[in-house]
C-alpha positions in Angstrom: 137.5 50.7 101.9 141.3 50.1 102.5 142.9 47.0 100.8 146.1 46.6 103.0 149.0 44.5 102.1 151.7 44.3 104.8 155.1 43.0 103.6 157.5 41.7 106.5 161.0 42.2 106.5 161.9 40.7 110.2 160.2 38.0 112.4 157.3 39.4 114.1 156.7 38.5 117.7 152.4 38.6 118.0 152.5 37.8 121.4 149.7 36.1 123.7 150.2 36.1 127.0 152.5 32.9 128.0 151.3 30.2 130.6 153.7 29.8 133.8 157.3 29.7 132.5 156.3 28.2 129.1 157.8 30.1 126.2 155.6 33.5 125.0 153.7 32.3 122.1 153.0 33.7 118.7 149.8 34.4 116.6 150.0 33.4 113.4 147.7 36.5 111.6 148.3 40.2 112.9 145.1 41.3 114.6 143.3 44.7 113.5 144.8 45.9 117.3 148.5 45.4 116.2 148.1 47.3 113.1 146.6 50.4 114.7 148.7 50.6 117.5 151.4 50.6 115.1 149.9 53.3 112.5 149.2 55.3 116.0 152.7 54.7 116.6 153.5 56.1 113.0 151.3 59.5 113.6 153.3 60.5 116.4 156.0 59.9 114.8 155.1 62.4 111.9 153.1 64.8 114.3 154.1 64.7 117.9 152.2 63.4 120.9 148.4 64.0 120.5 148.0 66.7 123.4 150.9 69.1 121.7 149.7 69.4 118.4 147.4 72.0 117.0 143.5 71.2 117.8 143.0 70.4 114.6 145.3 67.4 114.4 144.3 66.0 117.8 140.5 65.6 116.6 142.3 63.8 113.1 144.2 61.5 115.8 140.7 60.6 117.7 139.0 60.4 114.1 141.4 57.6 113.3 142.0 55.7 116.1 139.2 56.4 118.4 136.6 57.1 115.7 134.9 54.7 113.7 137.7 53.4 111.4 137.7 49.3 111.5 140.8 48.2 111.5 140.8 44.5 110.2 143.0 41.5 110.7 145.7 40.8 108.1 146.2 37.0 107.1 149.2 35.7 105.2 149.1 34.2 101.9 148.4 30.8 102.1 146.2 30.7 105.5 142.8 31.1 106.1 140.5 30.7 109.9 139.0 27.2 110.0 135.0 27.8 110.8 133.5 25.9 113.8 131.1 24.5 111.7 133.6 22.4 109.6 134.5 19.1 109.6 137.6 17.5 108.5 139.4 14.2 108.4 140.9 13.7 111.7 143.9 12.2 110.1 144.2 14.6 107.2 144.6 11.9 104.8 141.8 13.0 102.7 140.3 16.3 101.8 136.8 15.3 103.1 135.2 18.4 104.2 131.6 18.7 105.5 130.3 22.3 106.6 127.0 22.0 108.7 126.2 25.2 108.0 125.1 23.9 104.4 125.0 20.3 105.3 121.7 19.1 104.4 122.6 14.7 104.1 121.0 12.8 107.0 123.5 10.5 109.1 126.3 11.3 110.3 129.5 13.0 108.6 132.3 10.3 107.4 135.1 9.4 105.6 136.8 6.1 104.4 139.5 7.4 106.9 137.5 7.5 110.0 135.7 9.8 112.2 135.2 13.8 111.2 136.1 16.5 113.4 135.2 20.1 114.0 137.8 22.7 112.9 138.8 25.2 116.1 138.4 28.5 114.5 142.0 28.9 114.6 144.3 30.2 112.0 145.9 27.6 109.9 148.5 27.1 106.3 148.2 24.8 103.8 150.8 22.6 104.2 153.2 24.1 101.5 153.2 27.4 103.5 153.4 25.8 106.7 157.0 25.1 106.8 159.5 26.7 109.1 156.4 29.0 110.6 157.9 29.9 113.6 161.2 30.7 115.1 161.9 31.0 118.9 164.7 33.4 120.8 166.0 33.6 124.5 166.5 36.8 125.9 167.9 38.3 129.0 169.0 41.2 130.4 172.2 40.7 133.2 172.1 42.3 136.5 175.5 44.0 136.5 176.3 43.7 140.6 175.3 40.3 140.4 176.2 38.8 137.3 173.2 37.4 137.0 169.7 37.8 134.6 167.4 39.9 136.3 164.3 38.2 137.9 161.3 38.3 135.1 164.1 39.3 132.6 165.3 35.9 131.5 162.7 34.3 129.2 162.5 32.8 125.5 159.9 34.0 122.9 158.9 33.1 119.7 158.1 34.7 117.0 156.5 34.6 113.0 158.8 34.3 110.3 159.1 37.0 108.0 160.1 34.6 104.6 157.8 31.8 103.3 158.4 28.0 102.6 160.2 29.4 99.0 162.1 31.9 100.8 160.1 34.9 99.6 159.4 38.0 102.3 156.0 36.7 103.8 152.6 39.0 102.7 149.8 39.3 104.9 146.3 40.8 103.4 143.0 42.8 104.9 141.5 45.8 105.1 140.8 49.1 106.9 137.2 50.6 106.5 137.3 54.7 107.1 134.5 55.9 109.2 132.2 58.5 107.4 133.2 61.6 109.9 137.0 60.7 109.3 138.4 64.1 107.6 140.1 64.1 104.1 143.6 65.2 105.3 143.0 62.2 107.6 141.8 59.6 105.1 144.7 60.9 102.7 146.9 59.8 105.5 145.8 56.4 106.4 146.5 55.7 102.2 149.8 56.9 102.6 152.3 53.8 102.2 154.9 53.7 105.0 157.4 51.8 107.1 156.0 50.0 110.4 156.4 48.3 113.7 154.7 45.6 114.8 154.3 43.8 117.9 156.7 43.2 120.6 160.9 43.5 120.6 160.5 46.4 117.5 164.1 47.4 118.2 165.3 43.9 116.5 162.1 42.3 115.0 158.6 44.0 113.2 159.7 46.1 110.4 157.1 45.9 107.6 156.4 47.5 104.7 152.3 48.9 104.7 150.7 49.1 101.2 147.0 50.5 100.8 145.1 51.1 98.1 141.3 51.8 97.3 139.7 48.2 97.3 137.8 46.6 94.5 134.6 45.6 95.9 132.9 42.1 94.8 129.4 41.9 96.1 128.9 38.4 97.7 126.3 36.0 96.7 122.8 36.9 98.9 120.1 35.0 100.0 117.6 34.5 102.2 120.0 32.4 104.8 123.1 33.9 105.2 126.0 32.4 107.5 128.4 35.5 109.4 131.8 33.6 109.7 133.7 35.8 112.4 137.8 36.3 111.4 138.1 37.8 115.0 136.9 38.1 118.3 133.7 39.7 118.6 131.9 41.5 121.4 128.1 41.3 121.7 126.3 42.4 124.1 122.1 43.1 125.0 120.7 46.0 125.6 121.8 46.1 129.3 125.1 45.9 128.1 125.9 42.7 129.6 126.7 39.8 127.3 124.7 37.8 124.4 123.4 34.9 125.4 124.3 32.7 122.4 121.9 30.2 123.5 119.0 32.1 123.7 118.5 32.6 119.6 115.9 35.2 120.1 117.9 37.7 121.9 120.6 37.0 119.4 118.1 37.8 116.8 116.7 41.0 117.9 120.3 42.0 118.6 121.4 41.5 115.3 118.5 42.4 113.6 118.8 46.1 115.4 122.3 45.8 113.7 122.5 44.7 110.3 118.9 46.3 109.0 119.8 49.4 108.7 123.0 47.9 106.7 121.7 45.5 104.3 118.8 47.7 102.5 116.1 47.2 105.1 116.4 43.4 104.9 115.1 41.7 109.1 117.1 39.2 110.5 114.0 36.8 111.2 115.9 34.0 113.0 118.9 32.8 113.9 118.8 29.1 112.6 122.3 27.4 114.1 125.0 28.7 115.8 128.8 27.3 116.1 130.9 29.5 119.1 133.3 29.5 121.5 134.1 32.4 124.0 137.2 34.2 124.8 138.3 36.8 127.7 139.7 40.1 125.7 141.2 43.1 127.1 144.5 44.7 125.8 146.5 48.0 126.8 145.7 51.5 126.1 149.2 52.5 125.6 148.5 56.9 126.0 147.2 56.7 129.5 149.0 53.3 130.2 146.4 51.6 131.8 144.7 48.5 131.1 141.4 47.9 128.7 138.7 46.4 130.3 138.5 43.1 130.0 135.4 41.4 127.8 133.5 38.1 127.3 133.9 37.9 123.1 133.0 35.4 120.5 136.0 33.4 119.3 136.9 33.7 115.9 136.0 30.9 113.6 132.3 31.0 115.2 129.4 31.0 113.0 126.2 32.2 113.3 123.9 30.9 110.2 120.8 33.8 110.1 117.4 33.7 108.5 116.5 36.7 106.7 113.0 37.7 105.6 114.4 38.8 102.2 118.0 38.6 100.5 120.4 41.2 102.3 121.7 43.7 99.6 124.8 42.9 98.1 126.1 46.0 98.4 125.2 46.3 102.1 127.0 42.9 102.7 130.2 44.7 101.5 129.2 47.3 103.9 129.3 44.5 106.4 132.0 42.8 106.3 134.0 46.1 105.6 131.9 47.6 109.2 132.0 44.6 111.3 130.0 44.0 114.0 129.6 44.5 117.6 131.6 46.8 120.2 135.3 48.2 119.7 135.2 47.2 116.1 137.8 50.1 116.1 140.0 48.1 117.8 140.2 45.1 115.5 137.2 43.0 117.0 134.1 42.1 115.1 135.6 41.4 111.8 133.1 38.9 109.7 133.2 37.2 106.3 129.6 36.5 104.8 128.7 33.0 103.1 125.5 31.5 101.2 127.6 27.9 100.4 129.5 25.6 101.9 133.3 26.2 103.1 135.9 25.0 100.9 139.3 23.6 101.9 142.0 25.7 100.0 143.8 24.4 97.2 147.8 23.5 97.4 149.6 26.0 95.1 151.5 24.0 92.2 154.7 23.9 93.0 156.9 24.9 90.9 160.5 24.4 91.9 160.4 20.5 90.7 161.7 20.0 87.3 159.6 17.3 85.0 162.4 14.9 85.6 161.9 14.5 89.4 158.1 14.8 88.9 158.5 11.8 86.5 161.0 9.9 89.3 158.4 10.9 92.1 155.1 8.8 92.1 152.4 10.3 94.5 152.2 9.9 97.9 149.5 7.4 97.7 151.6 5.0 95.7 154.5 5.7 98.1 152.6 4.9 101.1 151.5 1.5 99.5 155.1 0.3 98.8 156.3 1.0 102.0 153.3 -1.0 103.2 153.9 -3.5 100.9 157.5 -4.2 102.4 156.2 -5.5 105.4 158.0 -2.8 107.8 155.3 -0.4 107.7 154.9 0.3 111.1 158.7 0.6 111.4 158.9 3.3 108.6 156.0 5.2 110.2 158.3 5.7 113.7 161.6 6.2 111.3 160.5 8.1 108.3 158.9 10.8 110.1 162.6 12.7 112.3 163.8 13.0 108.2 160.6 14.7 107.4 161.0 16.9 110.1 164.6 17.4 109.5 163.7 18.2 105.7 161.1 20.7 106.6 163.4 22.7 108.5 166.6 22.1 106.2 165.6 21.7 102.6 169.0 20.8 101.6 169.5 17.9 104.2 168.7 15.0 101.6 170.4 11.9 102.0 169.4 7.8 102.2 170.8 7.0 105.9 167.0 5.6 106.3 168.1 2.6 103.6 171.3 1.8 105.4 169.2 0.2 108.8 170.1 -3.4 109.6 166.5 -3.3 109.5 165.9 -2.6 105.7 169.2 -4.7 104.5 167.2 -8.0 102.5 165.0 -5.0 100.5 164.3 -6.2 97.2 166.4 -3.8 94.0 163.3 -2.5 93.0 161.8 -1.4 96.4 165.5 -0.2 97.1 165.1 2.0 94.2 161.8 3.4 95.0 162.5 4.3 98.4 166.1 6.0 97.6 163.7 8.3 94.6 161.6 8.9 97.6 164.4 10.4 99.7 165.7 12.2 97.7 163.0 13.5 95.1 160.0 13.8 97.1 158.7 17.0 98.6 158.4 17.4 102.3 154.5 17.6 101.7 154.3 14.6 99.7 156.5 12.6 102.3 154.4 14.0 105.0 151.1 12.8 103.5 152.5 10.1 102.6 153.1 8.9 106.5 149.1 9.9 107.3 148.1 7.1 104.5 150.9 4.5 105.9 149.4 4.9 109.4 145.6 4.2 108.1 147.1 1.4 106.2 148.7 -0.3 109.2 145.7 0.8 111.2 143.7 -1.6 109.3 145.8 -4.5 109.0 146.2 -4.4 112.9 142.2 -4.1 113.2 142.0 -7.0 110.6 144.2 -9.0 112.8 142.6 -8.2 115.9 139.4 -9.4 114.3 140.4 -12.9 112.9 139.0 -16.0 114.8 
């Protein structure tokens, strides 16, 4: 297995088919199919078209890109797929996380802020890494005869930025699993570092450095109860080739047992205990033939299947399973997964490294700020008027000012209140301000509920 690191030098247009006239959106990760296509283009640039090279090189190309090599998705540092089985605070004002796949408590899970809502299987970034994620640009082609944009060639495209919140080039991580039939020369080519172009608009975006290295396999925990968390769309079929009915647990158990038992040291799947899943249609474009690929009904990333085994699977077999994936078209980036025997945990925010000790002493935490804003009696007003300032700072971190305190609404603030708010506006990190607004919204909502219930 190869551990892959991709360092972006330009924005990445990892497009999704737009709806109507809306701007073409972008994915927030690099699908395995995109990495596979970029490597295929690099191979052709090195050796030529597969139809015009010697037979042995043509076989190498087929083994690399049409064989049993599995190309997994690449996720940026500070991002992760949130499983559908995970419940979190609806308002994100607390860190309550409940993974129903490993939750043995009775009753409906709740937190102090209100209801818990399930994850949607989407790629999410930590708050500190989510600033300035997407850039937007408009593209057009002018018709020389008429002097206007040609039909269907005026559009707006979004792209994933190539720099993180600290200004460093964004890095993505994933893995590629060479198949057992891959020739040595092809395996050596795959393990070589090189420059690639990923996604669309490759003339002006998509430049990355591809750096592979042998992965150090760390066997995961094992047990009789293992959760499969899908990190890419997965195509599972029944013996007749039709999409697998996930509501029929016996059919799912039989299909997975046939596929997994040889990989997991003979451990048999004896039950499918629970399933959290969504469906989507996946297709693609075959560049060599210039034809669309067949559209399949797939299980979406973020779906979770909890399997019961007759005996704990072999840990090394679980490593093999995570590198290989499950289902069809794995060489096109489908079927990637992670295994787990414990509940999912929310990744921790990295410690801030740019604030000075003096700034940290001056800036209380978000909860203290929220209570100070609430105590002024203008809590609802701050929710409406502080949000644009936070959005401005997210786009321009150097745009600090205290113009908010000059509003007529705040002319009667006490000197100590004005001093605390000045410190908050000038020194508090954007993520602290954002968290402050969330807590303040809970406080204001609680006050409104009390006023409603008062006789």
